[in-house]
N, C-alpha and C positions, 0 to 999 in steps of 0.2 A: 276259238279254243280258249278255255280258261287256263290260266297258268299263274304261278307265283313268281315273284321277282327272283331273278338269277343272282346267286352269290358270286362275288368276285373270285372266290375259291374255285369256281367252275372253270374260269379262264386259266387260272394257274395250273389246275390239274391237266387241262388240255395241252398247255404248253409243255408240261413235263413229259407227255407221251408223244411229243412231236407234232401236236396239232397247230393250227394257225389261229393266232389271236391278234385282234386289232388293238394296238396300243393307243393311248390317248394321243401320242405324237403322230402316229400314222393316221388316226382318225381325223385329226385337225388338218393334216396335209391333204387328205382326200376332200374334206369340206372346202378348203381353200381352192383346190383345183376345180371343183364343181362350180362354186359360186363365181369364180373369175370368168368362166366361159359361158355361163348360162344367160339366157334372155327369155323374156316372157313370150311363149309361143302356144298356139292352140294344140299342138301335138301332145303336150303333156296331159291335157284333159281328155284325150281320146283313148279308147280301148279298141284295138283291132280296126282302127280307122273310123270308128263310130263315136259320135258325140254321146255322152252318157246322159240321156234325156234332153228334151228341148231346153233352150236357154231360159225360157220363162217358167220352168218347173220350180216347184217349192224347194227342192233340194238346192237350187242355185240362187235362191232369194237372199238378198242382202238384208240382214236383220239388225244391223248396227244402229239404225235409227228408230226401231220399234220400241214401244213402251215395255217396261218390266211387267210381267204377269203379276196380278194381285196376290196370287198364291205362291209366289217365288220363295219367300222366307219359310213358309210352312213346308213346302216340298223339300227344300234344302235341309231342313231340320231332321229329315229322315233319310239323308243321303250320304252320311259319313264324310262330311266336308272337312274333317280334321286330317285328311290324307292328301297326297298329291296325285296327279293324274298318272295313269299307267298305260304306256303304249303297248298294245297287245300284238306286237309284231317285232321283227328284228332277228338278230343272230341267235341260234340255239347252242352254239359252241359244241356241235357234234351230238347233242342230245336229241336225236331224231331230226326231222326236217326243220328248217328255220320257222320261227313263229310267224303267224299271219294267215290270212285267208287267200289261197292261190286263185289266180284267174287263168282259165284256159281259153284260148282263141282258136276257133276252127273255121274251116271253109264250109260253104253251103252244101258241098258234096259229102260231108262227113256222115258216116253211118249213124242211124238213130236206133234207139232201143226202147222197149216198153219198160216202164218202171212201176214196181208195186209199192204203194204208199201206205204208211200206217194211218195217216189222216187223209184218206182218199177223198172224202166228201168235201174237203176244202183245198184239194190240190188240183192243179191243171193236168188232167189225164190225157196228155198228148205224148208223142214219142220224143225222147230227149237225146241230144247228140253226145252221149257218153261212150267211153271206150277205154282202151289201154292207155291213151294219152291224157285222160282226165285226171287233173291234179285235185287231190282231196285234202282238206285242212287236217293237219296232223299226220297225214299219211294213211294209207289204206288199213293199217293195223291199229289205228288210233281208237280209243274209246271215248273221245271227246265229241265235239259237235259235228265234225266231219262234213262241213259245208263244201259244196262243189258249185263253182260259178263258171258258166260257159257262155261265151259270146260268139255268135256266128258272124263272121266278118262281113260278108256281102249284104246280108239281110238286116244286120243290126238287131238281131233277136237275142234276148238275154234269157238264159235258163239257170235256175238256182234250185238246189236241193239241200236238205238237211238230213243228218244221220245217214249219209250216203254210203252204200256198200254193195259189193258184188259177191253174191253167194252162189256157188256152183254154176257160174256163167250167167246168172240172172241178176238184174239190178233191182235194188230195193232202197227206199229212203223213208224217213219219217214224214216228210212233206215235200212238195215241189211246186214251183211257180214259174211262169214265163211272162216276159214283157217285151213290147216293141219299144226300143230305145228312142224311136222317133216320135213317140206319143206320150201325152200326159195322163193316159188312162190309168185308173186305179183298179184294184181288185174289188170284188163285191164286199160290201161292208160286213164285217163279222168273219171274214176268211183270213186264215193265217197265210204265211208264205214260208220261205226258209228261215224267216225271222219272226219273232213273237209279235211284232208290230204289224205284220202283214204288208210290210214295205219291201222293196228290193234292197239287197245288201250292197251291191256294186256301187250305187251312187254315193254311199256313205263311207266307202273305204278310202283311206289315205293311200295314195299311190306314189311310188318313188319318182317317176318321171315328172309328175306335176310339182313335187317339192323341188326337185332339181332345177326345173325350168321356171319356177316361180309362177305356176299356172293353176294353183288351187282355186277352184271356183264353186265350191259346194260345202254343205254341212258335213260333219263327220259323225259316224255311228258310234254310240257308246252304250254301256250297260250299267245297271245298278241292281242291288239285291232285293229291295222291297219296293214293289210297285202296286198301283191301284188297278182294280179290275175295270178300268175305263180307258178309252183311247181318244186322242185328239186328232182331227183332220191334219194331214191326210192318212194317218195310221188307220188301219182297218180291223185291228185285232188286239187283244190284250190277254195276259195270263197272270194278272195280279193276285195277290193273296188276301187283299182286303178291298171292300167296297168303298172305303173312305177316300174322298177327294183330298185328304190331307197328305196322301202319298202320291208321288209323281205318276202320271199316266203314260202309256206308250204314245209316242209322237211328240212328247214335250220337248221343247227346244231351249237349250241353255247357251248363253253367250258369255265369253270371257269379257270381264269388265274393261271398259275403254281406258281406265286409269291403272290397269294392272302393270306392274313393273316388269318389263321385258329386258332390262339392261344386262342381265346375266346370261342371256341366250345368244348363241351364235347365229349366223345368217340363216341357216336352214331351219333351225328351231323357231326363229323369229317369224319366218314365213308361215309356219304351222300355227303359231300363236295368233298371228294377224288374221288368219283364216277363221280361227275360233272366235275372234272379235267380230268379224264381218258376217260369217255364215253360221257359226255356232256348232254345237253338238246336238245330236238327235238321240233321244232315248228309244232304242229299238229292240232291246231284249233284256231278259233277266240274266244277271251274272255278277261278277265281282264289281264292286263299286268303282266307278270312274276309270274303268278299262275302256280305252277307245281303240278302234280297229283299223288296221292297214293291210295292204296286200302282203303276201309272202314274196320277198324279193331279196336276193343275196347282196344287193347293193346298199341296203340301209346302213349308213355309218353308225358305228357304236356311239360316237360322240353325240350325234343327234338324238339317239334313243335315250341316252343318259340325261341329256338336257331337258327333254320332254317330260321326264320323270320329276322334274323340279317345279312344275307348274301347279300351284295349290288349287285344290277343288274349291276352297273358300272364295276364290276370285271369280266365281261364276254366278250368274243370275238367270232366272227363267224369263223367257221372252213371250209376250202375247202376240202370236202370229195369226190371230183370227182375221185381221184386216187383209191378209194376203189371199184369202179364199175367193176364187171366182165361182166355183161350183163345188158342192160337197162330193161329187163323184169324179172330180178331175184334180190332178196335181198341179194344174196351171195356177200361177200366182200373179197377183197384181204387181 
């Protein structure tokens, strides 16, 4: 969901009508309590008891030691690096559902439905486990991206749709894709998914449990507004407005510089920044520049969100990940 930065006045207005506002003092107390009790565990990286793709998948690859891409400076010159990062998740202060892309976990016995797709020729036309319990980005009445992400607990099957809606009891979406989370398999080259890059969204979402447990082990999905009509492995699709390679392609990976100053960040924000240094950001869709995505979760501390907004985009560099490729048709990485 694309959104603009909330004004502090929103919080004040909510407090005036009896709403709940997290003050900096309470936010700091929450972070202290979380970090004092957390330890690095595998559970933070799982969804519904499922690992999110194999450990050797490209999303989990450590890119901290890879060379800077020779096109880094050129790409960044078209990416509004005069601004700071923007976490596209967190509290909404009562203005609709909290921000972020929600994740729905269901059992294998969940009813499935037929979905009618706008881009049917590039969608997986199978039955999807959608229903009254399906959480949709922005809420069912939203006019935004309306992503739906569903994980089937026992089979570790991932289903994702974009522009998801139920009309007169029938489900429709702009596009849809499904993945086996135990496999490195990619979509056919040239096919979209619920994301413009043709990649799954879930592996790139920052999730509260993995931040809390210091278990972030993957790159993070982000957007920018001007992209090339090219894509880099393992991306499968692009929707750029120019054929020029001077603009970043879908699948490009950007790393927070190793010498970036993290001293102003708290424990939780520093964990996210370290993940950006180790695993980086993945350009996966067109949208507001330097918006990076996380799950919708009521537990996100406001202090963490505010601190993440202070990371300068100018501290990033594009990484050459070509050496990671094992096969052009697999997400497995060296």
